[in-house]
N, C-alpha and C positions, 0 to 999 in steps of 0.2 A: 200728286205731282209735287214735287221739291220744289224749293227756292231755285236750284241748278239747272233743272230739267226746263222751265220756264221761263228763267233768265238765257238761258241754251237757246228753246225754241225762238224767240223775240226777239233776239240779237241779231242783226246781221251779221252775215259770213267774214271772218275779218281775212282781207287780202294784204298782212301784213307776211315777208317772208317769216322772220320767225314762230308767227302764228300756224305755220303750216305744218302739219304731222308728217306732209311726205320730205320734207327739208330735214327736221329733226333724224327721221331714219334714213335720210342720205347723207348726213354729215356722221351720222355714228359710224354709220356704216365702212366710209373712207376712213376714219380714224379706227376701228379696229382694223381694216385690212392694213392700214400703216406700222401697224401696232406689230402684226403678223410678222412686216415683210421683213426684218432682220433674223426671229427667231426662223423663219422657214426659210431665209437666205442660207443658215447655216445648214440644213439640210437638202439644199440644191434645189427644191422646190417654189414655184409660185404660189401663192396663193388656191386659185388655180384648179391644180394640180394637186394641193395640198388634201381639196376637199373630194377630188378623184381618189388619193390615195386613202384616208379616212373608208370611204366605203369599199374598197379590194380589204382592207384591213378587219374590216367587220365581218362580211362577205362572204370572201374569198371571192373565187371565180364570179364571174357575173358578166351574164349576156349586153353588148353594148347598148342595147335599149335599155334596158333595166338600169344602168348606172346615170343616163339620159333622162329616164322618169326622179332618179334619188334627187340629182343635181339640180333637176328642173329646167334642164338645157334638152335645145333641141342639138341632132344630131348633128349638122351642120358647122356648132358651136365643139362640139365632142371631137367632135375626129382629129381635128389641129391638136387640139390640145392630150389627145392619145398621141398620135403620132411624137410628139416632142418626148414623151412619155417612155414610148417605145424607142426612142432612138437615145437616152438618157439609158436605157439599158434597164428601168424600173419596171416595165411590166409588158406581155406578147399580146398580138388578139390572133385567136386561133376561130378557124371555122367549125360552126356545130355539126358535128356527124350526122347527128341525125336532123338536122336543119342544115342544110346550104347557106339558106340566107339569112341564118342568126349568124353573127359573129360572137366569141366570146373574149374577156379582158381578163386573164391571169395574170397574179404577182409573179415577176423572175426570186431568184436567189435573193438580188440584191434589194430589189422591191420590198421584199419581204423583213429583210434585215432591215432597212432603211424605218422601218415601226419600231426598233429596241430606241433609235435617237430621236423618234419624234414622240415619243410618251410623255419626256415633257413640256411641249408646245403649252397645251392645252392651262395646269396650273402655272406657268409662266406667264404664261397673258395675262390670269386671269390676277393675278399679283400685281402685273403692270397698272389693273383698272383700277385697284382700289376698292371692290365688290367684294361683300360676302359668297359664300356659296350659294347661300340661299336666296340672297337677292340677284345674284345669278340666273338662279331655279325656275324665281319669281319672271323676271324678266323676259326669258326665255320662252317661258309659256303664256305670255302673253302674247310674244310678238307672234307665235306659234297660233293664237286666239287672232290676231291681228291679220294670219296669212290666210287664214281658214274662211274668217268674213267677208278680206276684199277681195279673193282672190277668183279664179273665174265659177261659177257656179254652173252643178250639176246639173242637165236635162232631164225631167222628168223621163222614163223611159216611154218609149209610143214609136211607131212609125220614124221609121227617118224619112225625114223633110230635104227633096233635092231642090237645090237654089236653079234659081233659072240661068240658062246658059246664054251667052252675048247673043245667040241669033233669036230666043226667046224673048229675051228681055228686049230687045229692038222691034221686034214684033209684037212684044206688050206694049210699048210707048205711042206704035203708031196708031195707036188708037182704043183709048179705053171704054170703049160702049162696050155695053151688055147686050150679049147677044138675043135675038128676038124671041118672045117664048109663045 
């Protein structure tokens, strides 16, 4: 064990705001989003709309479900975002001919053309941070590692467990006596 590990293990957890990883991430996220704002305003996009367009420019036509997964957003958050992009004439939604339950998202000509203007955004943002390309790459990888380590854990494959419904919970709480043997 190194001295750092010994000290960390023995030291009580700090409750100082500036010592919190979550606060550093929160402050950085707000600062980066604010730095994007004027660049994206020139494109007529908000930050979430920009992320949506990045997925479409990268992948082309995508099912709405796949878009939500890529952005790590639920359908209730994605749907109003897509309505605004559709109203702006940048995307259109279509039901899949193969599966009517599936909705595909496609770029319009205007949405595809917007990519040419957006190409400069990543470089301008990076210049604004003062970070080098290697620093950005290292930071991005560390953040991905953190997200993977802190994110929801996949359960081992096995039979699906069913959670008890309200009636079953009520019956179970009425008495947790074991049955006679």
